[in-house]
PyMOL CGO cylinders between C-alpha atoms (Angstrom):
from pymol import cmd
from pymol.cgo import CYLINDER

trace = [
    CYLINDER, -9.12, 80.57, 139.55, -12.33, 82.21, 140.73, 0.3, 1, 1, 1, 1, 1, 1,
    CYLINDER, -12.33, 82.21, 140.73, -15.23, 83.59, 138.67, 0.3, 1, 1, 1, 1, 1, 1,
    CYLINDER, -15.23, 83.59, 138.67, -15.22, 87.35, 138.17, 0.3, 1, 1, 1, 1, 1, 1,
    CYLINDER, -15.22, 87.35, 138.17, -18.04, 89.77, 139.06, 0.3, 1, 1, 1, 1, 1, 1,
    CYLINDER, -18.04, 89.77, 139.06, -19.85, 88.78, 135.84, 0.3, 1, 1, 1, 1, 1, 1,
    CYLINDER, -19.85, 88.78, 135.84, -19.95, 85.14, 137.04, 0.3, 1, 1, 1, 1, 1, 1,
    CYLINDER, -19.95, 85.14, 137.04, -17.53, 84.02, 134.32, 0.3, 1, 1, 1, 1, 1, 1,
    CYLINDER, -17.53, 84.02, 134.32, -13.98, 82.73, 134.45, 0.3, 1, 1, 1, 1, 1, 1,
    CYLINDER, -13.98, 82.73, 134.45, -11.66, 85.10, 132.58, 0.3, 1, 1, 1, 1, 1, 1,
    CYLINDER, -11.66, 85.10, 132.58, -9.01, 82.86, 131.04, 0.3, 1, 1, 1, 1, 1, 1,
    CYLINDER, -9.01, 82.86, 131.04, -6.08, 84.37, 129.09, 0.3, 1, 1, 1, 1, 1, 1,
    CYLINDER, -6.08, 84.37, 129.09, -5.58, 82.90, 125.62, 0.3, 1, 1, 1, 1, 1, 1,
    CYLINDER, -5.58, 82.90, 125.62, -2.13, 81.50, 126.43, 0.3, 1, 1, 1, 1, 1, 1,
    CYLINDER, -2.13, 81.50, 126.43, -3.48, 79.69, 129.50, 0.3, 1, 1, 1, 1, 1, 1,
    CYLINDER, -3.48, 79.69, 129.50, -6.34, 78.24, 127.45, 0.3, 1, 1, 1, 1, 1, 1,
    CYLINDER, -6.34, 78.24, 127.45, -3.99, 77.17, 124.65, 0.3, 1, 1, 1, 1, 1, 1,
    CYLINDER, -3.99, 77.17, 124.65, -1.55, 75.56, 127.10, 0.3, 1, 1, 1, 1, 1, 1,
    CYLINDER, -1.55, 75.56, 127.10, -4.40, 73.67, 128.77, 0.3, 1, 1, 1, 1, 1, 1,
    CYLINDER, -4.40, 73.67, 128.77, -5.71, 72.39, 125.43, 0.3, 1, 1, 1, 1, 1, 1,
    CYLINDER, -5.71, 72.39, 125.43, -2.17, 71.35, 124.45, 0.3, 1, 1, 1, 1, 1, 1,
    CYLINDER, -2.17, 71.35, 124.45, -0.88, 69.93, 127.72, 0.3, 1, 1, 1, 1, 1, 1,
    CYLINDER, -0.88, 69.93, 127.72, -4.00, 68.28, 129.12, 0.3, 1, 1, 1, 1, 1, 1,
    CYLINDER, -4.00, 68.28, 129.12, -5.80, 67.21, 125.95, 0.3, 1, 1, 1, 1, 1, 1,
    CYLINDER, -5.80, 67.21, 125.95, -2.92, 66.69, 123.50, 0.3, 1, 1, 1, 1, 1, 1,
    CYLINDER, -2.92, 66.69, 123.50, -4.18, 69.21, 120.94, 0.3, 1, 1, 1, 1, 1, 1,
    CYLINDER, -4.18, 69.21, 120.94, -1.89, 71.25, 118.68, 0.3, 1, 1, 1, 1, 1, 1,
    CYLINDER, -1.89, 71.25, 118.68, -1.97, 75.02, 119.13, 0.3, 1, 1, 1, 1, 1, 1,
    CYLINDER, -1.97, 75.02, 119.13, -0.83, 77.27, 116.27, 0.3, 1, 1, 1, 1, 1, 1,
    CYLINDER, -0.83, 77.27, 116.27, -0.95, 80.78, 114.86, 0.3, 1, 1, 1, 1, 1, 1,
    CYLINDER, -0.95, 80.78, 114.86, -0.02, 82.63, 118.08, 0.3, 1, 1, 1, 1, 1, 1,
    CYLINDER, -0.02, 82.63, 118.08, 3.46, 83.89, 118.90, 0.3, 1, 1, 1, 1, 1, 1,
    CYLINDER, 3.46, 83.89, 118.90, 3.58, 82.01, 122.22, 0.3, 1, 1, 1, 1, 1, 1,
    CYLINDER, 3.58, 82.01, 122.22, 3.14, 78.67, 120.43, 0.3, 1, 1, 1, 1, 1, 1,
    CYLINDER, 3.14, 78.67, 120.43, 4.65, 79.18, 116.97, 0.3, 1, 1, 1, 1, 1, 1,
    CYLINDER, 4.65, 79.18, 116.97, 5.07, 81.92, 114.35, 0.3, 1, 1, 1, 1, 1, 1,
    CYLINDER, 5.07, 81.92, 114.35, 1.94, 83.52, 112.94, 0.3, 1, 1, 1, 1, 1, 1,
    CYLINDER, 1.94, 83.52, 112.94, 1.73, 82.92, 109.20, 0.3, 1, 1, 1, 1, 1, 1,
    CYLINDER, 1.73, 82.92, 109.20, 1.04, 85.88, 106.93, 0.3, 1, 1, 1, 1, 1, 1,
    CYLINDER, 1.04, 85.88, 106.93, -2.12, 84.31, 105.48, 0.3, 1, 1, 1, 1, 1, 1,
    CYLINDER, -2.12, 84.31, 105.48, -4.85, 85.94, 107.56, 0.3, 1, 1, 1, 1, 1, 1,
    CYLINDER, -4.85, 85.94, 107.56, -7.09, 88.91, 106.87, 0.3, 1, 1, 1, 1, 1, 1,
    CYLINDER, -7.09, 88.91, 106.87, -5.26, 92.21, 107.45, 0.3, 1, 1, 1, 1, 1, 1,
    CYLINDER, -5.26, 92.21, 107.45, -7.19, 92.90, 110.69, 0.3, 1, 1, 1, 1, 1, 1,
    CYLINDER, -7.19, 92.90, 110.69, -6.98, 89.31, 112.00, 0.3, 1, 1, 1, 1, 1, 1,
    CYLINDER, -6.98, 89.31, 112.00, -6.92, 88.67, 115.74, 0.3, 1, 1, 1, 1, 1, 1,
    CYLINDER, -6.92, 88.67, 115.74, -3.90, 86.44, 115.03, 0.3, 1, 1, 1, 1, 1, 1,
    CYLINDER, -3.90, 86.44, 115.03, -1.71, 89.46, 114.32, 0.3, 1, 1, 1, 1, 1, 1,
    CYLINDER, -1.71, 89.46, 114.32, -2.52, 90.88, 117.77, 0.3, 1, 1, 1, 1, 1, 1,
    CYLINDER, -2.52, 90.88, 117.77, -1.98, 87.59, 119.70, 0.3, 1, 1, 1, 1, 1, 1,
    CYLINDER, -1.98, 87.59, 119.70, -5.70, 87.47, 120.40, 0.3, 1, 1, 1, 1, 1, 1,
    CYLINDER, -5.70, 87.47, 120.40, -6.34, 84.22, 118.48, 0.3, 1, 1, 1, 1, 1, 1,
    CYLINDER, -6.34, 84.22, 118.48, -5.17, 80.62, 118.34, 0.3, 1, 1, 1, 1, 1, 1,
    CYLINDER, -5.17, 80.62, 118.34, -5.86, 77.80, 115.92, 0.3, 1, 1, 1, 1, 1, 1,
    CYLINDER, -5.86, 77.80, 115.92, -6.45, 74.41, 117.52, 0.3, 1, 1, 1, 1, 1, 1,
    CYLINDER, -6.45, 74.41, 117.52, -5.85, 71.16, 115.63, 0.3, 1, 1, 1, 1, 1, 1,
    CYLINDER, -5.85, 71.16, 115.63, -6.68, 67.66, 116.81, 0.3, 1, 1, 1, 1, 1, 1,
    CYLINDER, -6.68, 67.66, 116.81, -3.82, 65.48, 115.54, 0.3, 1, 1, 1, 1, 1, 1,
    CYLINDER, -3.82, 65.48, 115.54, -4.58, 62.67, 117.97, 0.3, 1, 1, 1, 1, 1, 1,
    CYLINDER, -4.58, 62.67, 117.97, -5.86, 59.31, 116.65, 0.3, 1, 1, 1, 1, 1, 1,
    CYLINDER, -5.86, 59.31, 116.65, -8.32, 59.72, 113.77, 0.3, 1, 1, 1, 1, 1, 1,
    CYLINDER, -8.32, 59.72, 113.77, -11.03, 58.07, 115.89, 0.3, 1, 1, 1, 1, 1, 1,
    CYLINDER, -11.03, 58.07, 115.89, -11.27, 58.04, 119.70, 0.3, 1, 1, 1, 1, 1, 1,
    CYLINDER, -11.27, 58.04, 119.70, -14.18, 56.13, 121.27, 0.3, 1, 1, 1, 1, 1, 1,
    CYLINDER, -14.18, 56.13, 121.27, -15.93, 56.13, 117.89, 0.3, 1, 1, 1, 1, 1, 1,
    CYLINDER, -15.93, 56.13, 117.89, -15.61, 59.92, 117.47, 0.3, 1, 1, 1, 1, 1, 1,
    CYLINDER, -15.61, 59.92, 117.47, -13.61, 61.25, 114.51, 0.3, 1, 1, 1, 1, 1, 1,
    CYLINDER, -13.61, 61.25, 114.51, -11.14, 64.15, 114.81, 0.3, 1, 1, 1, 1, 1, 1,
    CYLINDER, -11.14, 64.15, 114.81, -13.52, 66.37, 112.83, 0.3, 1, 1, 1, 1, 1, 1,
    CYLINDER, -13.52, 66.37, 112.83, -16.44, 65.62, 115.14, 0.3, 1, 1, 1, 1, 1, 1,
    CYLINDER, -16.44, 65.62, 115.14, -14.21, 66.17, 118.21, 0.3, 1, 1, 1, 1, 1, 1,
    CYLINDER, -14.21, 66.17, 118.21, -13.18, 69.54, 116.78, 0.3, 1, 1, 1, 1, 1, 1,
    CYLINDER, -13.18, 69.54, 116.78, -16.84, 70.43, 116.21, 0.3, 1, 1, 1, 1, 1, 1,
    CYLINDER, -16.84, 70.43, 116.21, -17.67, 69.28, 119.74, 0.3, 1, 1, 1, 1, 1, 1,
    CYLINDER, -17.67, 69.28, 119.74, -14.97, 71.53, 121.21, 0.3, 1, 1, 1, 1, 1, 1,
    CYLINDER, -14.97, 71.53, 121.21, -16.30, 74.42, 119.10, 0.3, 1, 1, 1, 1, 1, 1,
    CYLINDER, -16.30, 74.42, 119.10, -19.78, 73.76, 120.51, 0.3, 1, 1, 1, 1, 1, 1,
    CYLINDER, -19.78, 73.76, 120.51, -18.41, 73.70, 124.06, 0.3, 1, 1, 1, 1, 1, 1,
    CYLINDER, -18.41, 73.70, 124.06, -16.61, 77.04, 123.62, 0.3, 1, 1, 1, 1, 1, 1,
    CYLINDER, -16.61, 77.04, 123.62, -19.39, 78.91, 121.73, 0.3, 1, 1, 1, 1, 1, 1,
    CYLINDER, -19.39, 78.91, 121.73, -19.94, 82.31, 123.28, 0.3, 1, 1, 1, 1, 1, 1,
    CYLINDER, -19.94, 82.31, 123.28, -16.64, 82.41, 125.18, 0.3, 1, 1, 1, 1, 1, 1,
    CYLINDER, -16.64, 82.41, 125.18, -14.86, 84.72, 122.73, 0.3, 1, 1, 1, 1, 1, 1,
    CYLINDER, -14.86, 84.72, 122.73, -15.37, 87.04, 119.78, 0.3, 1, 1, 1, 1, 1, 1,
    CYLINDER, -15.37, 87.04, 119.78, -14.78, 84.23, 117.27, 0.3, 1, 1, 1, 1, 1, 1,
    CYLINDER, -14.78, 84.23, 117.27, -15.28, 80.50, 117.80, 0.3, 1, 1, 1, 1, 1, 1,
    CYLINDER, -15.28, 80.50, 117.80, -15.13, 78.86, 114.38, 0.3, 1, 1, 1, 1, 1, 1,
    CYLINDER, -15.13, 78.86, 114.38, -14.60, 75.25, 113.34, 0.3, 1, 1, 1, 1, 1, 1,
    CYLINDER, -14.60, 75.25, 113.34, -15.81, 72.54, 110.97, 0.3, 1, 1, 1, 1, 1, 1,
    CYLINDER, -15.81, 72.54, 110.97, -18.88, 73.77, 109.14, 0.3, 1, 1, 1, 1, 1, 1,
    CYLINDER, -18.88, 73.77, 109.14, -17.70, 77.40, 109.27, 0.3, 1, 1, 1, 1, 1, 1,
    CYLINDER, -17.70, 77.40, 109.27, -16.14, 78.75, 106.08, 0.3, 1, 1, 1, 1, 1, 1,
    CYLINDER, -16.14, 78.75, 106.08, -12.36, 78.27, 105.98, 0.3, 1, 1, 1, 1, 1, 1,
    CYLINDER, -12.36, 78.27, 105.98, -12.23, 76.28, 109.24, 0.3, 1, 1, 1, 1, 1, 1,
    CYLINDER, -12.23, 76.28, 109.24, -13.00, 72.68, 108.27, 0.3, 1, 1, 1, 1, 1, 1,
    CYLINDER, -13.00, 72.68, 108.27, -9.61, 71.40, 109.49, 0.3, 1, 1, 1, 1, 1, 1,
    CYLINDER, -9.61, 71.40, 109.49, -9.24, 73.28, 112.76, 0.3, 1, 1, 1, 1, 1, 1,
    CYLINDER, -9.24, 73.28, 112.76, -10.83, 75.35, 115.51, 0.3, 1, 1, 1, 1, 1, 1,
    CYLINDER, -10.83, 75.35, 115.51, -10.19, 79.10, 115.46, 0.3, 1, 1, 1, 1, 1, 1,
    CYLINDER, -10.19, 79.10, 115.46, -10.55, 80.84, 118.82, 0.3, 1, 1, 1, 1, 1, 1,
    CYLINDER, -10.55, 80.84, 118.82, -10.29, 84.62, 119.18, 0.3, 1, 1, 1, 1, 1, 1,
    CYLINDER, -10.29, 84.62, 119.18, -11.10, 86.99, 122.03, 0.3, 1, 1, 1, 1, 1, 1,
    CYLINDER, -11.10, 86.99, 122.03, -10.77, 90.75, 122.40, 0.3, 1, 1, 1, 1, 1, 1,
    CYLINDER, -10.77, 90.75, 122.40, -7.81, 91.44, 124.63, 0.3, 1, 1, 1, 1, 1, 1,
    CYLINDER, -7.81, 91.44, 124.63, -6.92, 87.75, 124.43, 0.3, 1, 1, 1, 1, 1, 1,
    CYLINDER, -6.92, 87.75, 124.43, -9.24, 86.82, 127.32, 0.3, 1, 1, 1, 1, 1, 1,
    CYLINDER, -9.24, 86.82, 127.32, -11.90, 84.12, 127.03, 0.3, 1, 1, 1, 1, 1, 1,
    CYLINDER, -11.90, 84.12, 127.03, -14.90, 84.24, 129.33, 0.3, 1, 1, 1, 1, 1, 1,
    CYLINDER, -14.90, 84.24, 129.33, -15.95, 80.75, 130.30, 0.3, 1, 1, 1, 1, 1, 1,
    CYLINDER, -15.95, 80.75, 130.30, -19.17, 79.82, 132.05, 0.3, 1, 1, 1, 1, 1, 1,
    CYLINDER, -19.17, 79.82, 132.05, -19.14, 77.22, 134.82, 0.3, 1, 1, 1, 1, 1, 1,
    CYLINDER, -19.14, 77.22, 134.82, -19.75, 74.25, 132.48, 0.3, 1, 1, 1, 1, 1, 1,
    CYLINDER, -19.75, 74.25, 132.48, -17.02, 75.35, 130.06, 0.3, 1, 1, 1, 1, 1, 1,
    CYLINDER, -17.02, 75.35, 130.06, -14.54, 75.94, 132.86, 0.3, 1, 1, 1, 1, 1, 1,
    CYLINDER, -14.54, 75.94, 132.86, -15.31, 72.66, 134.66, 0.3, 1, 1, 1, 1, 1, 1,
    CYLINDER, -15.31, 72.66, 134.66, -15.00, 70.67, 131.46, 0.3, 1, 1, 1, 1, 1, 1,
    CYLINDER, -15.00, 70.67, 131.46, -11.65, 72.15, 130.48, 0.3, 1, 1, 1, 1, 1, 1,
    CYLINDER, -11.65, 72.15, 130.48, -9.99, 72.89, 133.82, 0.3, 1, 1, 1, 1, 1, 1,
    CYLINDER, -9.99, 72.89, 133.82, -11.56, 70.51, 136.35, 0.3, 1, 1, 1, 1, 1, 1,
    CYLINDER, -11.56, 70.51, 136.35, -11.05, 67.20, 134.58, 0.3, 1, 1, 1, 1, 1, 1,
    CYLINDER, -11.05, 67.20, 134.58, -14.57, 66.91, 133.23, 0.3, 1, 1, 1, 1, 1, 1,
    CYLINDER, -14.57, 66.91, 133.23, -13.53, 66.08, 129.67, 0.3, 1, 1, 1, 1, 1, 1,
    CYLINDER, -13.53, 66.08, 129.67, -11.27, 63.03, 130.01, 0.3, 1, 1, 1, 1, 1, 1,
    CYLINDER, -11.27, 63.03, 130.01, -7.79, 64.36, 129.23, 0.3, 1, 1, 1, 1, 1, 1,
    CYLINDER, -7.79, 64.36, 129.23, -6.01, 63.02, 126.15, 0.3, 1, 1, 1, 1, 1, 1,
    CYLINDER, -6.01, 63.02, 126.15, -8.94, 60.75, 125.32, 0.3, 1, 1, 1, 1, 1, 1,
    CYLINDER, -8.94, 60.75, 125.32, -11.45, 63.61, 125.37, 0.3, 1, 1, 1, 1, 1, 1,
    CYLINDER, -11.45, 63.61, 125.37, -14.08, 63.74, 122.63, 0.3, 1, 1, 1, 1, 1, 1,
    CYLINDER, -14.08, 63.74, 122.63, -15.81, 66.88, 124.01, 0.3, 1, 1, 1, 1, 1, 1,
    CYLINDER, -15.81, 66.88, 124.01, -19.15, 65.24, 123.20, 0.3, 1, 1, 1, 1, 1, 1,
    CYLINDER, -19.15, 65.24, 123.20, -22.47, 66.32, 124.61, 0.3, 1, 1, 1, 1, 1, 1,
    CYLINDER, -22.47, 66.32, 124.61, -22.41, 70.07, 124.05, 0.3, 1, 1, 1, 1, 1, 1,
    CYLINDER, -22.41, 70.07, 124.05, -24.73, 71.95, 121.73, 0.3, 1, 1, 1, 1, 1, 1,
    CYLINDER, -24.73, 71.95, 121.73, -24.23, 75.50, 120.46, 0.3, 1, 1, 1, 1, 1, 1,
]
cmd.load_cgo(trace, "trace")
C-alpha cells in the first residue's frame, strides 16, 4: 500500500479489522464482516452503516506488565485522528473496548500509525501498543 496524495494511508475498515484480529489477536465485533451488529447503538451509529468496529483485547490479562485496559488505551492513543471516532477506556461507554469509526469506512493513517500496525512495528500477538500519546 502506498500513501495517497494527502500523505496518508487510506485503509478500509475491514482491512484494519482483519489486521488487528489476524496479526495482533484482538477480537473485532459490531460490523457485518466480523459478526452481527447488535441493536444497541444510537440510531445514527456508524455501526449500522458498516463504518465502525469495536475492538476487544481478550488476550492474557497482562502482557509484559501491561494490562488489557492499558493496551486498549494505548491502541486508542496510536489511532487518534485516523477516523471520525476513536474511543476507548476513559471515554464514556467505552471502558471495555475500543470503538473505531470512519466516514465511508476508510481510516487515514499517518506513517507512524501505518508502520506500527502494518510493518511489524508493534510486536504481533504480544503487542502492548505502548509509547503513543494522543
